[in-house]
C-alpha positions as CSV (number, residue, x, y, z in Angstrom):
1,M,-5.2,26.9,17.0
2,G,-5.5,25.5,13.5
3,M,-3.5,22.8,11.7
4,V,0.3,22.9,11.1
5,I,1.4,21.1,8.0
6,G,4.8,19.6,8.1
7,I,6.5,18.7,4.8
8,D,9.8,16.8,4.4
9,V,11.1,17.3,0.8
10,G,13.6,14.5,0.4
11,G,15.9,13.3,-2.4
12,S,13.3,11.0,-4.0
13,T,10.0,11.4,-2.0
14,T,8.1,14.0,-0.2
15,K,6.5,13.2,3.2
16,I,3.7,15.2,4.6
17,I,1.7,15.2,7.9
18,G,-0.7,17.5,9.6
19,V,-0.6,18.4,13.3
20,D,-3.3,19.9,15.4
21,K,-4.3,19.9,19.1
22,E,-5.4,16.2,18.7
23,G,-1.9,15.1,17.4
24,I,-0.5,13.9,14.2
25,K,-2.9,13.2,11.3
26,H,-2.8,11.5,8.0
27,P,0.8,10.8,7.0
28,M,1.3,10.7,3.3
29,I,4.2,9.9,0.9
30,V,4.4,11.2,-2.7
31,K,7.1,10.4,-5.2
32,A,8.0,12.7,-8.1
33,E,10.9,13.5,-10.5
34,D,11.8,16.9,-8.9
35,P,11.3,18.4,-5.5
36,I,9.0,21.3,-6.6
37,T,6.6,19.0,-8.4
38,S,6.7,16.6,-5.5
39,L,6.1,19.4,-2.9
40,F,3.1,21.0,-4.7
41,G,1.7,17.6,-5.7
42,A,1.9,16.3,-2.1
43,F,0.4,19.3,-0.6
44,G,-2.5,19.5,-3.1
45,K,-3.3,15.8,-2.7
46,Y,-3.0,15.9,1.1
47,I,-5.6,18.7,1.6
48,Y,-7.9,17.3,-1.1
49,D,-7.9,13.7,0.2
50,N,-8.4,14.8,3.8
51,G,-11.0,17.5,3.2
52,I,-8.8,20.2,4.6
53,S,-9.5,23.9,3.8
54,L,-6.6,26.3,3.3
55,N,-8.4,28.4,6.0
56,D,-7.9,25.6,8.5
57,I,-4.1,25.8,8.2
58,D,-2.1,28.1,10.4
59,K,1.4,27.3,9.2
60,V,3.4,25.2,6.7
61,M,6.8,24.0,8.0
62,L,9.3,22.7,5.5
63,T,12.4,20.6,5.9
64,G,14.6,18.2,3.9
65,V,17.1,18.7,1.2
66,G,14.6,19.7,-1.4
67,S,13.0,22.5,0.7
68,A,15.9,24.8,-0.1
69,Y,14.2,25.3,-3.5
70,V,11.1,26.8,-1.9
71,N,11.4,30.5,-1.0
72,Q,7.8,31.7,-1.6
73,P,4.3,31.0,-0.2
74,L,2.7,27.7,-0.9
75,Y,-0.9,28.2,-2.3
76,G,-0.9,31.5,-0.6
77,L,0.3,30.2,2.8
78,S,3.5,31.5,4.3
79,T,6.2,28.8,4.7
80,D,9.0,28.5,7.3
81,H,12.0,26.2,7.2
82,T,13.4,24.0,10.0
83,D,16.7,22.2,10.1
84,E,16.3,18.6,9.0
85,F,18.7,17.2,11.6
86,L,16.9,19.0,14.4
87,A,13.6,17.7,13.1
88,N,15.0,14.2,13.1
89,G,16.3,14.5,16.7
90,L,13.1,16.0,18.1
91,G,10.9,13.5,16.2
92,A,12.8,10.5,17.4
93,H,12.6,11.8,21.0
94,Y,8.8,12.4,20.7
95,D,8.1,9.0,19.2
96,S,10.5,6.8,21.2
97,Q,10.6,8.7,24.6
98,L,14.3,7.8,24.7
99,Q,16.7,10.4,26.0
100,D,20.1,9.7,24.6
101,L,20.3,8.1,21.2
102,I,21.5,8.3,17.6
103,V,18.9,8.8,14.9
104,V,19.6,6.8,11.8
105,S,17.8,8.5,8.8
106,M,17.7,5.8,6.1
107,G,16.7,7.5,2.9
108,T,18.4,7.9,-0.4
109,G,21.6,8.0,1.7
110,T,22.0,7.7,5.4
111,S,22.6,10.4,8.1
112,F,23.4,10.1,11.8
113,V,22.1,12.6,14.3
114,K,23.2,12.4,17.9
115,S,20.4,13.5,20.2
116,G,20.8,14.4,23.9
117,R,18.4,15.5,26.5
118,E,18.2,19.2,25.3
119,V,17.7,20.8,21.9
120,E,21.2,22.2,22.0
121,N,22.6,18.7,22.3
122,I,21.1,17.6,19.0
123,S,23.8,17.5,16.3
124,H,24.6,15.9,13.0
125,I,27.6,13.7,13.4
126,G,28.0,12.4,9.9
127,G,26.6,9.6,7.7
128,I,27.3,7.4,4.7
129,G,26.4,7.6,1.0
130,I,24.7,4.3,1.2
131,G,20.9,3.9,1.3
132,G,17.9,3.4,-0.9
133,G,19.6,5.1,-3.8
134,T,22.3,2.5,-3.5
135,I,19.8,-0.3,-3.7
136,Q,18.1,1.2,-6.6
137,G,21.3,1.9,-8.5
138,L,22.8,-1.5,-8.0
139,S,19.6,-3.2,-8.8
140,C,19.4,-1.3,-12.1
141,L,22.9,-2.5,-13.0
142,L,22.8,-6.0,-11.6
143,V,19.2,-7.2,-11.8
144,K,18.0,-4.8,-14.5
145,T,15.2,-3.2,-12.6
146,Q,14.5,0.0,-10.8
147,N,11.5,-1.3,-9.1
148,I,12.7,-1.4,-5.5
149,H,9.6,-3.2,-4.3
150,Q,10.3,-6.1,-6.7
151,V,13.9,-6.2,-5.5
152,V,12.7,-6.4,-1.9
153,E,10.4,-9.3,-2.8
154,D,13.0,-11.1,-4.8
155,G,15.5,-10.7,-1.9
156,R,13.1,-12.3,0.5
157,E,13.2,-15.5,-1.6
158,R,16.9,-16.0,-0.7
159,C,19.3,-15.4,2.1
160,N,22.7,-13.7,1.6
161,R,24.8,-16.8,2.3
162,N,24.8,-17.7,-1.4
163,I,26.4,-14.3,-2.2
164,D,28.4,-13.2,0.9
165,L,31.5,-14.9,2.2
166,Q,30.9,-15.8,5.8
167,I,33.3,-16.7,8.6
168,K,32.4,-20.4,8.3
169,D,33.5,-20.4,4.6
170,I,37.1,-19.6,5.6
171,C,37.3,-20.8,9.2
172,N,35.9,-23.8,11.0
173,T,35.8,-22.2,14.5
174,P,34.2,-18.9,15.6
175,L,36.6,-15.9,16.0
176,P,36.5,-13.8,19.1
177,G,33.2,-11.8,18.9
178,L,32.4,-13.2,15.5
179,P,30.0,-16.1,15.0
180,L,30.4,-18.5,12.1
181,D,27.5,-16.9,10.2
182,A,29.0,-13.3,10.4
183,T,29.9,-11.7,7.0
184,A,33.5,-11.8,6.2
185,S,33.1,-10.1,2.8
186,T,29.9,-8.8,1.1
187,F,29.5,-10.3,-2.4
188,G,32.7,-12.3,-1.6
189,K,31.2,-15.5,-2.8
190,A,29.3,-14.2,-5.8
191,S,29.5,-16.2,-9.1
192,S,28.6,-15.3,-12.6
193,N,25.7,-17.7,-12.6
194,A,24.1,-16.3,-9.4
195,S,20.3,-16.0,-9.5
196,M,18.6,-12.6,-9.6
197,E,17.0,-13.5,-6.2
198,D,20.5,-14.1,-4.7
199,V,21.8,-10.9,-6.1
200,A,18.8,-8.9,-4.7
201,A,19.3,-10.5,-1.3
202,G,23.0,-9.6,-1.4
203,I,22.3,-6.0,-2.3
204,I,19.8,-5.4,0.4
205,H,21.9,-7.2,3.0
206,M,25.0,-5.2,2.1
207,V,23.2,-1.9,2.4
208,L,21.4,-2.6,5.6
209,Q,24.5,-4.2,7.2
210,S,26.7,-1.3,6.2
211,I,24.3,1.2,7.7
212,G,24.1,-0.8,11.0
213,Q,27.8,-1.3,11.3
214,S,28.5,2.4,10.6
215,V,26.2,3.7,13.3
216,I,27.5,1.2,15.8
217,L,31.0,2.4,15.1
218,A,29.8,6.0,15.4
219,A,28.6,5.3,18.9
220,L,31.9,3.7,20.1
221,N,33.5,5.5,23.1
222,S,30.2,7.0,24.1
223,H,27.4,6.0,26.5
224,I,24.8,5.8,23.7
225,K,23.2,2.4,23.4
226,D,19.9,3.3,21.7
227,F,19.3,3.8,18.0
228,V,16.1,5.1,16.4
229,L,15.8,4.1,12.7
230,I,13.7,6.4,10.4
231,G,13.1,6.7,6.7
232,N,11.7,4.6,3.9
233,L,14.2,1.8,4.2
234,T,12.9,1.0,7.7
235,K,9.8,-0.5,6.0
236,M,11.9,-3.3,4.4
237,P,11.1,-6.6,6.0
238,Q,14.8,-7.5,6.0
239,C,15.4,-4.9,8.7
240,K,13.7,-7.2,11.2
241,E,16.1,-10.0,10.3
242,I,19.4,-8.1,10.0
243,F,19.4,-5.5,12.8
244,P,18.5,-7.9,15.7
245,V,21.5,-10.1,14.6
246,M,23.8,-7.1,14.7
247,E,22.4,-6.0,18.0
248,K,23.2,-9.4,19.5
249,M,26.7,-9.5,17.9
250,Y,27.7,-6.0,19.2
């Protein structure tokens, strides 16, 4: 059996991997202005950088919102499509070895996929229009940059307590289930002279906290206690600070 190329054509980036009998090989991410440019650019760069011949490839599998634009062979190779939510569920199972979970796909926006023990139990249960696109858009408006890497670095210089209204700002004792440092209102303490670093920290905290709270609410009244986070936002260092606090709180 030769190699199978898997390509996820997203809203802002295209992700590509190869899979053969030895496992997953050479993950790559390519950013472009439109999905077709991104797809062909990612595929060409992938096979060139890794010395892969077209004759070595058995199949090309496409998924993601941008894959709907592709209905013809890719460099002469036939292409098949697979459902993005099914791919998310199966991938989360494969990598985590968990059985019952919700997959949180943190991309331009955020989707939630409930994944049971069998393929037929994998289903999209909703999502929120908050994600990397929100960070980029608000950063453009508030800190005058679209460089999300700069925003992440600036946000690391500050914590959100200079921007967000916390329980301790309005109450001197913890409320049931809410510690004093819990957020009462995102950006509820912002002022006109806030630093760019404070604003960046506030934007990132608002987006990540909104995602975490939304998926926790989505799991209420169910037996699911495990969440698998995927997508580009998971690379943000703030994830390691924000999500464990929410896990402890809930």
